[in-house]
Backbone as a printed PyTorch tensor [residue, N CA C, xyz], in Angstrom:
tensor([[[  0.8340,  -1.1820,   0.0000],
         [  0.0000,   0.0000,   0.0000],
         [  0.8720,   1.2350,   0.0000]],

        [[  0.4080,   2.2120,  -0.6980],
         [  1.0840,   3.4880,  -0.7150],
         [  0.8010,   4.1930,   0.6090]],

        [[  1.8150,   4.7410,   1.2310],
         [  1.6620,   5.4280,   2.4980],
         [  0.9830,   6.7670,   2.2690]],

        [[ -0.0760,   7.0480,   3.0260],
         [ -0.7970,   8.3010,   2.9200],
         [ -0.0530,   9.3460,   3.7430]],

        [[  0.1300,  10.5360,   3.1620],
         [  0.8220,  11.6150,   3.8630],
         [ -0.0410,  12.8630,   3.8640]],

        [[  0.2550,  13.7660,   4.7930],
         [ -0.4700,  15.0320,   4.8430],
         [  0.2580,  16.0670,   3.9940]],

        [[ -0.1670,  17.3330,   4.0590],
         [  0.4130,  18.3760,   3.2180],
         [  1.8840,  18.6400,   3.5290]],

        [[  2.3430,  18.2890,   4.7240],
         [  3.7550,  18.4740,   5.0840],
         [  4.5440,  17.1950,   4.8580]],

        [[  3.9540,  16.2630,   4.0940],
         [  4.5840,  14.9980,   3.7170],
         [  4.9080,  14.1090,   4.9200]],

        [[  4.1170,  14.2480,   5.9870],
         [  4.2590,  13.3920,   7.1590],
         [  3.2490,  12.2540,   7.0430]],

        [[  3.6240,  11.0410,   7.4690],
         [  2.6820,   9.9170,   7.3750],
         [  1.4390,  10.1550,   8.2370]],

        [[  0.2920,   9.7520,   7.7130],
         [ -0.9760,   9.8820,   8.4240],
         [ -1.4170,   8.4990,   8.8700]],

        [[ -1.7340,   8.3450,  10.1380],
         [ -2.2160,   7.0770,  10.6710],
         [ -3.6940,   6.9270,  10.3200]],

        [[ -4.0820,   5.7560,   9.8810],
         [ -5.4710,   5.4810,   9.5420],
         [ -6.2810,   5.1080,  10.7690]],

        [[ -7.4510,   4.5730,  10.5210],
         [ -8.3700,   4.2570,  11.6130],
         [ -9.2200,   3.0550,  11.2160]],

        [[ -9.4960,   2.1830,  12.1900],
         [-10.3880,   1.0480,  11.9850],
         [-11.6880,   1.3170,  12.7190]],

        [[-12.7820,   1.3320,  11.9680],
         [-14.1080,   1.5190,  12.5340],
         [-14.9340,   0.2770,  12.2300]],

        [[-15.6260,  -0.2240,  13.2300],
         [-16.5100,  -1.3730,  13.0610],
         [-17.9480,  -0.9050,  13.2730]],

        [[-18.7840,  -1.1910,  12.3010],
         [-20.2270,  -0.9410,  12.4160],
         [-20.9040,  -2.2670,  12.6870]],

        [[-21.6640,  -2.3380,  13.7660],
         [-22.4410,  -3.5360,  14.0980],
         [-23.9050,  -3.2430,  13.8250]],

        [[-24.5960,  -4.2310,  13.2650],
         [-26.0110,  -4.0490,  12.9750],
         [-26.7640,  -5.3570,  13.1600]],

        [[-28.0090,  -5.2260,  13.5480],
         [-28.9290,  -6.3550,  13.6090],
         [-29.8870,  -6.3050,  12.4260]],

        [[-29.8560,  -5.2120,  11.6840],
         [-30.7490,  -4.9860,  10.5510],
         [-30.1770,  -5.6340,   9.2980]],

        [[-31.0350,  -5.8310,   8.2940],
         [-30.5080,  -6.2810,   7.0050],
         [-29.5170,  -5.2500,   6.4700]],

        [[-28.4650,  -5.7140,   5.8230],
         [-27.4350,  -4.8100,   5.3160],
         [-27.9920,  -3.8150,   4.3170]],

        [[-28.9970,  -4.2200,   3.5430],
         [-29.5740,  -3.3290,   2.5450],
         [-30.0990,  -2.0480,   3.1790]],

        [[-30.5430,  -2.1360,   4.4430],
         [-31.0990,  -0.9680,   5.1180],
         [-30.0560,   0.0860,   5.4420]],

        [[-28.8160,  -0.3130,   5.5720],
         [-27.8230,   0.6410,   6.0470],
         [-26.6950,   0.9440,   5.0800]],

        [[-26.3880,   0.0350,   4.1830],
         [-25.1180,   0.0910,   3.4800],
         [-24.9660,   1.3120,   2.5770]],

        [[-26.0160,   1.6970,   1.8630],
         [-25.8710,   2.8410,   0.9610],
         [-25.8770,   4.1650,   1.7240]],

        [[-26.5570,   4.2200,   2.8420],
         [-26.4720,   5.4260,   3.6650],
         [-25.0620,   5.5740,   4.2470]],

        [[-24.4770,   4.4590,   4.6550],
         [-23.0960,   4.4850,   5.1460],
         [-22.1410,   4.9240,   4.0250]],

        [[-22.3360,   4.4070,   2.8280],
         [-21.5080,   4.8190,   1.6860],
         [-21.6660,   6.3120,   1.4060]],

        [[-22.8880,   6.8120,   1.4920],
         [-23.1220,   8.2430,   1.2700],
         [-22.3600,   9.0660,   2.3020]],

        [[-22.3470,   8.6030,   3.5520],
         [-21.6050,   9.3120,   4.5910],
         [-20.1020,   9.2690,   4.3320]],

        [[-19.6000,   8.1250,   3.8850],
         [-18.1570,   7.9720,   3.6600],
         [-17.6730,   8.7160,   2.4110]],

        [[-18.5740,   8.9820,   1.4620],
         [-18.1780,   9.6720,   0.2330],
         [-18.7320,  11.0880,   0.1560]],

        [[-19.4530,  11.5190,   1.1780],
         [-20.1230,  12.8210,   1.1600],
         [-19.1970,  13.9970,   0.9680]],

        [[-17.9610,  13.8980,   1.3970],
         [-17.0230,  15.0100,   1.2520],
         [-16.1980,  14.8960,  -0.0280]],

        [[-16.6560,  14.0540,  -0.9580],
         [-15.9500,  13.8840,  -2.2290],
         [-14.8410,  12.8560,  -2.1900]],

        [[-14.6440,  12.2460,  -1.0350],
         [-13.5920,  11.2360,  -0.8690],
         [-13.9880,   9.9660,  -1.6190]],

        [[-13.0300,   9.3240,  -2.2420],
         [-13.2700,   8.0510,  -2.9270],
         [-13.3250,   6.9190,  -1.9010]],

        [[-14.0550,   5.8660,  -2.2590],
         [-14.2550,   4.7330,  -1.3670],
         [-14.0860,   3.4340,  -2.1450]],

        [[-13.2530,   2.5540,  -1.6220],
         [-13.1170,   1.2120,  -2.1760],
         [-13.9530,   0.2890,  -1.3150]],

        [[-14.8190,  -0.4830,  -1.9430],
         [-15.6820,  -1.4230,  -1.2310],
         [-15.2370,  -2.8370,  -1.5570]],

        [[-14.9780,  -3.6090,  -0.5360],
         [-14.6890,  -5.0280,  -0.6980],
         [-15.9620,  -5.7650,  -0.2920]],

        [[-16.6940,  -6.2720,  -1.2870],
         [-18.0310,  -6.8180,  -1.0790],
         [-18.0270,  -8.3390,  -1.1800]],

        [[-18.2090,  -8.9930,  -0.0290],
         [-18.3280, -10.4500,   0.0030],
         [-19.7680, -10.8670,   0.2710]],

        [[-20.6730,  -9.8810,   0.3420],
         [-22.0610, -10.1910,   0.6720],
         [-22.9960, -10.0710,  -0.5230]],

        [[-22.5250,  -9.5170,  -1.6360],
         [-23.3690,  -9.3670,  -2.8170],
         [-24.3330,  -8.2050,  -2.7510]],

        [[-24.1500,  -7.2790,  -1.8290],
         [-25.0380,  -6.1370,  -1.6770],
         [-24.8470,  -5.1220,  -2.7970]],

        [[-23.6480,  -5.0140,  -3.3080],
         [-23.3210,  -3.9720,  -4.2770],
         [-23.4690,  -4.4600,  -5.7160]],

        [[-24.6940,  -4.7470,  -6.1310],
         [-24.8560,  -5.1020,  -7.5340],
         [-24.9290,  -3.8080,  -8.3490]],

        [[-24.5060,  -3.8590,  -9.6060],
         [-24.3980,  -2.6310, -10.4100],
         [-25.6870,  -1.8180, -10.5180]],

        [[-26.8460,  -2.4700, -10.5890],
         [-28.0930,  -1.7100, -10.7300],
         [-28.3920,  -0.9010,  -9.4720]],

        [[-28.0830,  -1.4380,  -8.3210],
         [-28.3100,  -0.6930,  -7.0690],
         [-27.3420,   0.4670,  -6.9490]],

        [[-26.1080,   0.2840,  -7.3700],
         [-25.1250,   1.3630,  -7.2910],
         [-25.5390,   2.4950,  -8.2350]],

        [[-26.0330,   2.1380,  -9.4060],
         [-26.4690,   3.1450, -10.3700],
         [-27.6140,   4.0010,  -9.8580]],

        [[-28.4650,   3.4390,  -8.9990],
         [-29.5920,   4.1890,  -8.4350],
         [-29.2060,   4.9670,  -7.1900]],

        [[-28.0140,   4.7470,  -6.6760],
         [-27.5630,   5.4630,  -5.4860],
         [-27.3250,   6.9270,  -5.8340]],

        [[-27.1910,   7.7450,  -4.8210],
         [-26.9490,   9.1690,  -5.0270],
         [-25.7400,   9.4240,  -5.8990]],

        [[-25.6990,  10.5850,  -6.5450],
         [-24.6490,  10.9320,  -7.4950],
         [-23.2430,  10.7940,  -6.9390]],

        [[-23.0020,  11.3120,  -5.7240],
         [-21.6450,  11.2350,  -5.1910],
         [-21.2680,   9.8050,  -4.8570]],

        [[-22.2480,   9.0080,  -4.4500],
         [-21.9490,   7.6180,  -4.1050],
         [-21.5270,   6.8520,  -5.3510]],

        [[-22.3230,   6.9280,  -6.3990],
         [-22.0320,   6.1670,  -7.6170],
         [-20.6960,   6.5720,  -8.2400]],

        [[-20.3790,   7.8620,  -8.2060],
         [-19.1240,   8.3340,  -8.7950],
         [-17.9120,   8.0310,  -7.9330]],

        [[-18.0970,   7.8650,  -6.6370],
         [-16.9700,   7.7380,  -5.7060],
         [-16.6440,   6.3090,  -5.3150]],

        [[-17.4660,   5.3420,  -5.7320],
         [-17.2520,   3.9530,  -5.3380],
         [-16.4120,   3.1920,  -6.3440]],

        [[-15.5630,   2.3400,  -5.8240],
         [-14.8690,   1.3380,  -6.6340],
         [-15.1050,   0.0200,  -5.9020]],

        [[-15.8970,  -0.8640,  -6.4860],
         [-16.3090,  -2.0930,  -5.8210],
         [-15.4630,  -3.2670,  -6.2970]],

        [[-14.9100,  -3.9950,  -5.3350],
         [-14.2160,  -5.2530,  -5.5850],
         [-15.0920,  -6.3510,  -5.0060]],

        [[-15.5250,  -7.2530,  -5.8470],
         [-16.3750,  -8.3500,  -5.3710],
         [-15.5060,  -9.5500,  -5.0530]],

        [[-15.8910, -10.2330,  -3.9960],
         [-15.2200, -11.4630,  -3.6100],
         [-16.2820, -12.4260,  -3.1110]],

        [[-15.9170, -13.6440,  -2.9260],
         [-16.8550, -14.6330,  -2.4170],
         [-16.6160, -14.8070,  -0.9280]],

        [[-17.6670, -15.0890,  -0.1670],
         [-17.4560, -15.3470,   1.2480],
         [-16.4820, -16.5130,   1.4150]],

        [[-15.5520, -16.3490,   2.2930],
         [-14.5730, -17.3940,   2.5320],
         [-13.2810, -17.1880,   1.7690]],

        [[-13.2290, -16.1800,   0.8860],
         [-11.9850, -15.8780,   0.1790],
         [-11.1260, -15.0590,   1.1330]],

        [[-10.8470, -15.6690,   2.2440],
         [-10.2480, -14.9740,   3.3840],
         [ -8.8450, -14.4630,   3.0900]],

        [[ -8.7920, -13.2060,   2.7890],
         [ -7.5310, -12.4880,   2.6960],
         [ -6.4770, -13.1660,   1.8460]],

        [[ -6.8940, -13.7450,   0.7390],
         [ -5.9180, -14.3320,  -0.1630],
         [ -5.0580, -13.2240,  -0.7520]],

        [[ -3.8410, -13.5540,  -1.0830],
         [ -2.8960, -12.5680,  -1.6020],
         [ -3.4580, -11.8480,  -2.8280]],

        [[ -4.1590, -12.5640,  -3.7000],
         [ -4.7100, -11.9440,  -4.9070],
         [ -5.7480, -10.8780,  -4.5550]],

        [[ -6.5560, -11.1340,  -3.5250],
         [ -7.5730, -10.1820,  -3.0990],
         [ -6.9260,  -8.8990,  -2.5930]],

        [[ -5.9010,  -9.0460,  -1.7700],
         [ -5.2560,  -7.8570,  -1.2180],
         [ -4.4040,  -7.1560,  -2.2630]],

        [[ -3.9080,  -7.8810,  -3.2440],
         [ -3.2090,  -7.2400,  -4.3630],
         [ -4.1960,  -6.4050,  -5.1770]],

        [[ -5.4120,  -6.9170,  -5.3690],
         [ -6.4470,  -6.1570,  -6.0880],
         [ -6.8350,  -4.9100,  -5.3040]],

        [[ -6.9270,  -5.0250,  -3.9800],
         [ -7.2410,  -3.8670,  -3.1350],
         [ -6.1270,  -2.8230,  -3.2440]],

        [[ -4.8940,  -3.2700,  -3.1890],
         [ -3.7550,  -2.3610,  -3.3000],
         [ -3.7510,  -1.6640,  -4.6620]],

        [[ -3.9950,  -2.4080,  -5.7090],
         [ -4.0380,  -1.8360,  -7.0540],
         [ -5.1520,  -0.8020,  -7.1720]],

        [[ -6.3370,  -1.1260,  -6.6520],
         [ -7.4630,  -0.1840,  -6.6970],
         [ -7.1490,   1.0750,  -5.9090]],

        [[ -6.4970,   0.9240,  -4.7730],
         [ -6.1470,   2.0860,  -3.9540],
         [ -5.1550,   2.9820,  -4.6850]],

        [[ -4.1960,   2.3980,  -5.3460],
         [ -3.2110,   3.1900,  -6.0740],
         [ -3.8250,   3.8860,  -7.2910]],

        [[ -4.7630,   3.2070,  -7.9700],
         [ -5.4250,   3.8100,  -9.1410],
         [ -6.3490,   4.9540,  -8.7480]],

        [[ -7.0710,   4.7910,  -7.6460],
         [ -8.0980,   5.7660,  -7.2730],
         [ -7.6210,   6.7740,  -6.2350]],

        [[ -6.4990,   6.5070,  -5.5820],
         [ -6.0140,   7.3350,  -4.4690],
         [ -7.0350,   7.4290,  -3.3420]],

        [[ -7.8280,   6.3810,  -3.1790],
         [ -8.8260,   6.3550,  -2.1110],
         [ -8.1380,   6.2040,  -0.7640]],

        [[ -8.6650,   6.9040,   0.2270],
         [ -8.1600,   6.7750,   1.5930],
         [ -9.1090,   5.9570,   2.4610]],

        [[-10.2660,   5.6090,   1.9040],
         [-11.2690,   4.8860,   2.6890],
         [-11.5700,   3.5440,   2.0390]],

        [[-11.7190,   2.5410,   2.9120],
         [-12.0430,   1.1850,   2.4700],
         [-13.2050,   0.6880,   3.3140]],

        [[-14.2160,   0.1340,   2.6660],
         [-15.3700,  -0.4450,   3.3420],
         [-15.3830,  -1.9340,   3.0540]],

        [[-15.4340,  -2.7550,   4.1010],
         [-15.4590,  -4.2110,   3.9500],
         [-16.8050,  -4.7230,   4.4340]],

        [[-17.5200,  -5.4070,   3.5430],
         [-18.8560,  -5.8930,   3.8470],
         [-18.8900,  -7.4050,   3.6480]],

        [[-19.2180,  -8.1310,   4.6940],
         [-19.3900,  -9.5780,   4.6020],
         [-18.1090, -10.3870,   4.6440]],

        [[-16.9690,  -9.7530,   4.8700],
         [-15.7060, -10.5040,   4.8290],
         [-15.5150, -11.4010,   6.0480]],

        [[-16.2860, -11.1930,   7.1070],
         [-16.1670, -12.0410,   8.2960],
         [-17.2330, -13.1320,   8.3510]],

        [[-18.2220, -13.0610,   7.4700],
         [-19.3670, -13.9760,   7.5480],
         [-18.9690, -15.4450,   7.4900]],

        [[-17.9750, -15.7750,   6.6950],
         [-17.5940, -17.1790,   6.5490],
         [-17.0190, -17.7630,   7.8420]],

        [[-16.6020, -16.9180,   8.7640],
         [-16.0470, -17.4190,  10.0280],
         [-17.1170, -18.0540,  10.9160]],

        [[-18.3850, -17.7740,  10.6280],
         [-19.4750, -18.3480,  11.4130],
         [-19.9550, -19.6900,  10.8610]],

        [[-19.3690, -20.1360,   9.7760],
         [-19.7400, -21.4070,   9.1560],
         [-19.4090, -22.5510,  10.1130]],

        [[-20.3830, -23.4110,  10.3560],
         [-20.1930, -24.5480,  11.2820],
         [-19.1850, -25.5670,  10.7360]],

        [[-18.8750, -25.4940,   9.4540],
         [-17.9170, -26.4120,   8.8590],
         [-16.4710, -26.0490,   9.1810]],

        [[-16.2650, -24.8840,   9.7670],
         [-14.9200, -24.4380,  10.1470],
         [-14.7730, -24.6310,  11.6510]],

        [[-13.6760, -25.2090,  12.0550],
         [-13.4250, -25.3780,  13.4850],
         [-13.3100, -24.0160,  14.1540]],

        [[-13.7650, -23.9250,  15.3950],
         [-13.7330, -22.6610,  16.1210],
         [-12.3120, -22.1190,  16.2370]],

        [[-11.3410, -22.9810,  16.4940],
         [ -9.9540, -22.5010,  16.6020],
         [ -9.4480, -21.9760,  15.2670]],

        [[ -9.8860, -22.5880,  14.1510],
         [ -9.4920, -22.0990,  12.8330],
         [-10.1330, -20.7380,  12.5470]],

        [[-11.3640, -20.5550,  12.9970],
         [-12.0310, -19.2540,  12.8480],
         [-11.2820, -18.1870,  13.6520]],

        [[-10.8320, -18.5470,  14.8570],
         [-10.0770, -17.6050,  15.6940],
         [ -8.7500, -17.2380,  15.0340]],

        [[ -8.0760, -18.2070,  14.4730],
         [ -6.8120, -17.9290,  13.7810],
         [ -7.0370, -17.0480,  12.5560]],

        [[ -8.0970, -17.3440,  11.8150],
         [ -8.4140, -16.5430,  10.6320],
         [ -8.7060, -15.0990,  11.0310]],

        [[ -9.4400, -14.9180,  12.1310],
         [ -9.7130, -13.5620,  12.6070],
         [ -8.4140, -12.8610,  12.9910]],

        [[ -7.4860, -13.5740,  13.5910],
         [ -6.1830, -12.9910,  13.9210],
         [ -5.4480, -12.5130,  12.6790]],

        [[ -5.4900, -13.3110,  11.6170],
         [ -4.8480, -12.9040,  10.3590],
         [ -5.5520, -11.6880,   9.7580]],

        [[ -6.8720, -11.6690,   9.8470],
         [ -7.6420, -10.5430,   9.3320],
         [ -7.2700,  -9.2690,  10.0940]],

        [[ -7.1470,  -9.3650,  11.4030],
         [ -6.7820,  -8.1890,  12.2010],
         [ -5.3870,  -7.6900,  11.8430]],

        [[ -4.4720,  -8.5840,  11.5180],
         [ -3.1410,  -8.1560,  11.0770],
         [ -3.2190,  -7.3620,   9.7740]],

        [[ -4.0750,  -7.7960,   8.8610],
         [ -4.2520,  -7.0730,   7.6050],
         [ -4.8690,  -5.6960,   7.8750]],

        [[ -5.8810,  -5.6470,   8.7510],
         [ -6.4960,  -4.3630,   9.0940],
         [ -5.4690,  -3.4180,   9.7030]],

        [[ -4.6010,  -3.9440,  10.5500],
         [ -3.5580,  -3.1220,  11.1610],
         [ -2.6120,  -2.5710,  10.0860]],

        [[ -2.2320,  -3.3980,   9.1300],
         [ -1.3560,  -2.9410,   8.0500],
         [ -2.0450,  -1.8670,   7.2140]],

        [[ -3.3280,  -2.0400,   6.9450],
         [ -4.0630,  -1.0510,   6.1600],
         [ -4.1380,   0.2890,   6.8910]],

        [[ -4.4240,   0.2640,   8.1910],
         [ -4.5080,   1.5200,   8.9350],
         [ -3.1390,   2.1620,   9.1140]],

        [[ -2.0990,   1.3660,   9.2660],
         [ -0.7460,   1.9370,   9.3590],
         [ -0.3360,   2.6300,   8.0720]],

        [[ -0.8760,   2.1720,   6.9530],
         [ -0.5590,   2.8170,   5.6810],
         [ -1.3720,   4.0970,   5.4940]],

        [[ -2.2550,   4.4130,   6.4510],
         [ -3.0090,   5.6590,   6.4170],
         [ -4.4350,   5.5350,   5.9460]],

        [[ -4.9070,   4.3300,   5.7030],
         [ -6.2740,   4.1560,   5.2250],
         [ -7.2680,   4.1500,   6.3790]],

        [[ -8.4500,   4.6780,   6.0930],
         [ -9.5690,   4.5880,   7.0250],
         [-10.3500,   3.3380,   6.6290]],

        [[-10.3480,   2.3400,   7.4870],
         [-10.9730,   1.0490,   7.1980],
         [-12.2610,   0.9470,   8.0010]],

        [[-13.3630,   0.6550,   7.3070],
         [-14.6560,   0.4700,   7.9470],
         [-15.1240,  -0.9430,   7.6600]],

        [[-15.4980,  -1.6650,   8.7010],
         [-15.9660,  -3.0410,   8.5760],
         [-17.4000,  -3.1020,   9.0690]],

        [[-18.2790,  -3.7160,   8.2870],
         [-19.6660,  -3.8980,   8.6900],
         [-19.8400,  -5.3300,   9.1560]],

        [[-20.3430,  -5.4910,  10.3870],
         [-20.5770,  -6.8170,  10.9690],
         [-22.0500,  -6.9930,  11.2690]],

        [[-22.6180,  -8.0240,  10.7170],
         [-23.9920,  -8.3970,  11.0520],
         [-23.9240,  -9.2000,  12.3300]],

        [[-24.5650,  -8.7090,  13.3870],
         [-24.3930,  -9.3310,  14.6960],
         [-25.5320, -10.2520,  15.1110]],

        [[-26.6770, -10.1270,  14.4930],
         [-27.8040, -10.9760,  14.8560],
         [-28.2990, -11.7280,  13.6340]],

        [[-29.2500, -12.6080,  13.8580],
         [-29.8570, -13.3170,  12.7530],
         [-29.1320, -14.5960,  12.3800]],

        [[-28.1590, -14.9870,  13.1620],
         [-27.4690, -16.2500,  12.9010],
         [-27.1670, -16.8970,  14.2420]],

        [[-27.0380, -18.1790,  14.2050],
         [-26.6950, -18.9210,  15.4070],
         [-25.1740, -18.9210,  15.5240]],

        [[-24.6420, -18.0850,  16.3830],
         [-23.1950, -17.9470,  16.4900],
         [-22.5870, -18.9570,  17.4490]],

        [[-23.3910, -19.5050,  18.3230],
         [-22.8900, -20.5220,  19.2480],
         [-21.6620, -20.0650,  19.9950]],

        [[-20.5920, -20.8580,  19.9260],
         [-19.3600, -20.5580,  20.6540],
         [-18.5660, -19.4370,  19.9920]],

        [[-19.0490, -18.9200,  18.8780],
         [-18.2810, -17.8990,  18.1510],
         [-18.7870, -16.4800,  18.3740]],

        [[-19.5250, -16.2760,  19.4280],
         [-20.0120, -14.9310,  19.7190],
         [-18.8630, -13.9660,  19.9700]],

        [[-17.7110, -14.4830,  20.3040],
         [-16.5600, -13.6370,  20.6110],
         [-15.9460, -13.0060,  19.3610]],

        [[-16.2110, -13.5040,  18.1660],
         [-15.5450, -13.0050,  16.9630],
         [-15.7850, -11.5080,  16.7590]],

        [[-17.0490, -11.1080,  16.7380],
         [-17.3520,  -9.6850,  16.5370],
         [-16.8460,  -8.8610,  17.7150]],

        [[-16.9670,  -9.4010,  18.9290],
         [-16.4840,  -8.6760,  20.1090],
         [-14.9780,  -8.4800,  20.0650]],

        [[-14.2500,  -9.4860,  19.6120],
         [-12.8010,  -9.3910,  19.4980],
         [-12.4060,  -8.3330,  18.4680]],

        [[-13.1050,  -8.3080,  17.3470],
         [-12.8280,  -7.2940,  16.3410],
         [-13.1380,  -5.8990,  16.8770]],

        [[-14.2370,  -5.7700,  17.6120],
         [-14.6010,  -4.4700,  18.1820],
         [-13.5670,  -4.0020,  19.2030]],

        [[-13.0440,  -4.9150,  20.0000],
         [-12.0160,  -4.5510,  20.9790],
         [-10.7450,  -4.0770,  20.2800]],

        [[-10.4930,  -4.5610,  19.0950],
         [ -9.3150,  -4.2160,  18.3110],
         [ -9.4730,  -2.8580,  17.6080]],

        [[-10.7170,  -2.4710,  17.3160],
         [-11.0020,  -1.2600,  16.5330],
         [-10.8120,   0.0140,  17.3490]],

        [[-10.5630,   1.1080,  16.6580],
         [-10.4740,   2.4120,  17.3140],
         [-11.8590,   2.9880,  17.6010]],

        [[-12.8590,   2.5970,  16.7860],
         [-14.2100,   3.1070,  16.9760],
         [-15.2060,   2.0050,  16.6420]],

        [[-16.2590,   1.9060,  17.4470],
         [-17.3390,   0.9460,  17.2080],
         [-18.6400,   1.7290,  17.1820]],

        [[-19.4220,   1.5180,  16.1400],
         [-20.7090,   2.1970,  15.9850],
         [-21.7910,   1.1400,  15.8220]],

        [[-23.0250,   1.5280,  16.1140],
         [-24.1610,   0.6190,  15.9920],
         [-25.1930,   1.2140,  15.0510]],

        [[-25.7820,   0.3410,  14.2350],
         [-26.8400,   0.7380,  13.3220],
         [-28.0920,  -0.0060,  13.6960]],

        [[-29.2360,   0.5670,  13.7810],
         [-29.5090,   1.9480,  13.4410],
         [-28.9590,   2.8930,  14.5020]],

        [[-28.6820,   4.1060,  14.0660],
         [-28.1580,   5.1070,  14.9760],
         [-29.2100,   5.4640,  16.0080]],

        [[-28.7510,   5.7900,  17.1970],
         [-29.6620,   6.2880,  18.2250],
         [-30.1610,   7.6580,  17.7800]],

        [[-31.3410,   8.0570,  18.2240],
         [-31.9170,   9.3300,  17.7900],
         [-30.9810,  10.4920,  18.1190]],

        [[-30.2470,  10.4310,  19.2080],
         [-29.3190,  11.5020,  19.5690],
         [-28.2030,  11.6340,  18.5290]],

        [[-27.7410,  10.5280,  17.9700],
         [-26.6930,  10.5860,  16.9520],
         [-27.2030,  11.2560,  15.6820]],

        [[-28.4870,  11.0310,  15.3280],
         [-29.0420,  11.7210,  14.1860],
         [-29.0850,  13.2210,  14.4370]],

        [[-29.4920,  13.6030,  15.6450],
         [-29.5730,  15.0170,  15.9980],
         [-28.1920,  15.6590,  15.9610]],

        [[-27.1810,  14.9930,  16.5550],
         [-25.8280,  15.5370,  16.5580],
         [-25.2910,  15.6580,  15.1400]],

        [[-25.5370,  14.6900,  14.3000],
         [-25.0670,  14.7360,  12.9210],
         [-25.7370,  15.8500,  12.1360]],

        [[-27.0380,  16.0490,  12.3530],
         [-27.7530,  17.1250,  11.6710],
         [-27.2420,  18.4800,  12.1560]],

        [[-26.9800,  18.6160,  13.4490],
         [-26.4620,  19.8620,  13.9910],
         [-25.1070,  20.1850,  13.4090]],

        [[-24.2520,  19.1650,  13.2570],
         [-22.9290,  19.3690,  12.6940],
         [-23.0290,  19.7760,  11.2240]],

        [[-23.9740,  19.1980,  10.4980],
         [-24.1340,  19.5260,   9.0830],
         [-24.6350,  20.9550,   8.8990]],

        [[-25.4650,  21.4220,   9.8310],
         [-26.0000,  22.7740,   9.7460],
         [-24.9350,  23.8020,  10.0940]],

        [[-24.0890,  23.4730,  11.0750],
         [-23.0770,  24.4200,  11.5650],
         [-21.9910,  24.6830,  10.6160]]])
């Protein structure tokens, strides 16, 4: 990854944000994209959930459709070198500072994977997230927290949240909507 620098050519540290939701992803994902691209910033989306089909992106708001670069992957394509090479290439082509990952953790809840293997995979994923943020990228991960039988793997999302610099919940509390509207007006 290309190191992101500020105007004085000093390296900028990135940030890992985790969004947790109990709602269907369709309810939140494009609003989140609008927020991440609202200031004209480009956004790379790594989509393992199939939410970002071209027809839906085309109907999204103007800034969203123009600012997105979507990389599709299949659930379980856990951080293969080719996937991260594609992410690196997209980042260099678009100069995006923001990355949104949707559905990349879902395969860890598969009962066909041993719990210890899921824990190890999460450890590798966290190492990649750390490398991305050290390179100056703002990484946002969306985690679906309900609607599945997580059994002994309830710790996966909690472990990722403990690792993140910021954890948010969707839907937003009414106070967060008010604060966001106040900030937009000011």
